[in-house]
N, C-alpha and C positions, 0 to 999 in steps of 0.2 A: 106820447104822440103816436097815433096810428096813421101810417102812410100806406096807401093802396094805389097800385098802378092797375088801371082797368084798360085792357087793350085787346086787339085782335091778335091771334096767334102769329099772323104773318106781318105784323106791324114792324116796319124797318126801324122805327124810332125808339121802340120800347127798349131794346138792348142798350142804346146810347143813354137813355134816361136812367136805366138801372146802373150802368157804369158810373155815371156822374153821382148818383145817390150813394153808391158804395164808396166812392172816393171821398165823399163828404162824411162818411160814417153814419148814414141815416138808414135805419132798418125799415124795411117795406115788405109788402106782400104783392104778388102779381095774381090777378084774376083775369080770366079770358072771357070776353063778352059772350061767346057761344055756349059757355058753361054756366054763366050767371045772368040769364036774361032779366032777372029781377033787379040786378044792379044797373043794368042798362036803362031800365025804366026809371028807377029811383034817381039816378044821376043824369038822366037824359043824355047818355053817352052815345052820340051819333057819329063820332069820329074817334081816332085813336092816335096816341094814347091819352088817357086822362089821369091826372094825379089828384088824389083825394086825400086830404089831411083832416083827421078827426071829423069825418063825415061831410066835409065841404070840398067841392071841386075848386082847386086852386090853379089848375092848368088843364086846358082842353085843347088837345091837338086838333088842328084844322087843316084841311087839305091845302098843301102848298106852304103852310107856315113852318118855320124852323122850330126845332125843339128848344126848350129854354137853355141858355148858356149856364155855366156853373154859377156865375154871379147872379143870374136871374133866379136859379134854384135856391141859392143861399138866401136871397131876399124873402123867399116863401117860408123859410124855416127859422127866421130870426125876428125878434120883436123890433 
């Protein structure tokens, strides 16, 4: 499973998402939108952070929305 966090460098929520994924033992990569404009276009990432699993956006941060809880994240990674 490939997990990608696509975010802005100053995104306050990205470190919290990373912390939760680490706690769950899920490997991931972080890519920053200003360094990967092609990913912004591909995934239509107009907010931050975005969690992409195997090429599919499973979470899209939206202004004012809370980041996913640990239980919500777990549901993204279990069948």
